[in-house]
N, C-alpha and C positions, 0 to 999 in steps of 0.2 A: 158458769163460773162467775162467782161474785155477783154484786148488784151494782147497777148504775143509777145515780140520782139525777135530778134535773140539771145539775151543773156540769154534767159529763164527768163526774168523778167516779172512778171505779174502785170499789173496795173488795179486795181479795179476802175471803173468809179463811178461817182456820183450816178448812179442808183444802184450800188452794195453796197455802203456804203453811207447812207444819213441821214439827220436830221429827227428824228422822233418827236412825240409829246412831249416826255420827254428828248430830247437831241439827240445827234448823236448815231446811233446804226447800227450794221451790219444787213443788210436786208436779206442777204442770207448766207448760209453756204459756207465757202471757199472750194477750191479744196482739196481733200483728201491728196495730197502730201504736203500741207502746214503743216501738222502735223509733217513732218520730221524735221522741225526746232526745235521741242521740244523733240527729241529723248533723252532718259535717258542716260546721260553721267556723272552724278554726279555734274554738275554745274548749277547754276541759269542762267536765261536769264535776261538781263537788258533792261528796256525801259528808254531812256534818251532823254533829250533836252539839247543842248549845248548852251553855251554863254548866260546864263539866268541872271535874276535879282531877287531880293527878291519879287518884285511885280508880276513877272511871276510865281514864286513858289506859292505865295498866291492865285493867280487867278486859278491855277491848282487845289490846294487843296480845295478851295471853290467850284469849279465846280464838283469835284469828290464827295464832301460831298452831293451835290444835286442829282447827277445822278446815283451814285453807289447803288447797292442793300443793301449794309451795309458798314459802315466805323467805324474805331476805332482810337483813338488818345491816346498815353501814353506819359507822360512827368513828370519831377521831380520838377516842379515849383509850390510851395504851394500857391502863390498869384493868380494863374490862375484856372479857372474852371477845375475840374479834368476830366470831361467827354467830354465837348464840348467847349474847349477854342477857342477864336478868333485867327485865324492864324496869323494876324498881331502882336498880343501880343506874341504869341509863338516865332516868329522870332525876335522880339525886345528883349525879355528876353534872348533867346539863343545867339544871335549874338552881342548884344550891351551892355548888363549889366553884372556886375561881377557875378551875380547869375548863369548866363548861361555858364560861363567859364568852359571848360572841360566836358560839358554835351551835350546832344542832346535830341531830341524827336522822336517818331516814329508815322507813319501814315499807316493805312492799309485800303484798299478798296476792296470790293468783287463785282465782276461782274459775274453773274451766279454762277458756282461752283469754280471759279478761284479767288484767293486772290493775290493782288499786295501790296507790302510794300516798304516803304521808311524810311530811317533814314538819314535826311539831314546832309551832311558833309560840304558843302559850298553852297553859293548862286549861284555860277556860272554854276552849272550843276544840272538839275533836273534828279534824277535817282530813278526808281522803280525797284524792282526785282520780278520775278515770278518763281515758282518752275515748271520745265517741267512736273513732275509727276501729276500736277494739270490740265494739258492741255492734256486730254485723247482722245479727238475726235474733230470732226468738230465744235461741240457746244463750246468746250473749246477754239479752235482757234478763233471762232467768238467773244468770250468774250475778248480775247487778242486784236483783231482788234478794237473792240468797245472802249476798254480802250485806245489804241494807238491813235485813232481818237480824243477821248475826251481830252487827254493830249495835243495833237498838236493844237486842236481848242482853248483850254483855254489859252495856252501859245502864240498862234499865231506864232508858230515856228514848224519846221519839227521835228517830234518825230521818234526815231530810236529804233528798237529792235536789240540788239547785244548779243553776248555771254557775260558771266560774266567777269567783270574786275573792278579794283578799280577806275581807271581813264580811260576815253575814249582815245583810240589810233586811229588816222586817218587811220592806216593800217588795222584795224580790220574790217572784213566784216559786213555790215549791212544786217540783215536777212529779216526784214520787215521795211518799213518806211511809214509815212503819212505826206504829205505836205498840210497844211491847205490853202495855197495860190492857188494851182491847184486843190485841192480836191482829189488828187490821192493817193491811198495806193498801194505801190509796194512791191513785194516779189522777192528777188533775189535767 
């Protein structure tokens, strides 16, 4: 499975992570050492896409709504559907209208037993968080890989798994990434 280079980076090929009937999915369980990325240290792990637009946020949320095992949206906007609001409407109210000032909304998606959640702070960076204690084994890591690939594919940008931080710092190590252009998922 995949190739390892001298820097201990593993790249999963198209055969390892591929598009299935209902979207992109991890075909095989990852190497057991990939679970080390999720050691319990009291902090979340963040999945992020940098330099994004509102349209990319909306594309990602719409894709996740379709492919996730379960999704939930919470928002404080009475004019919008309380359970299944249109994402374009959520962003419009949140970012453009006085009603949204000082507020936000949240989105959660479950892949397998792992929940991913986002509370958008700005449109320029897509960020989801995941609790390491939810990623207990190879199946949990496979869920993270599937989520990472779905986010990258929907945004058409490289998705990164990093340690928890408020804003991305280029000096922060990327633990796992997926590049939708090359189709490679890398673990450093």
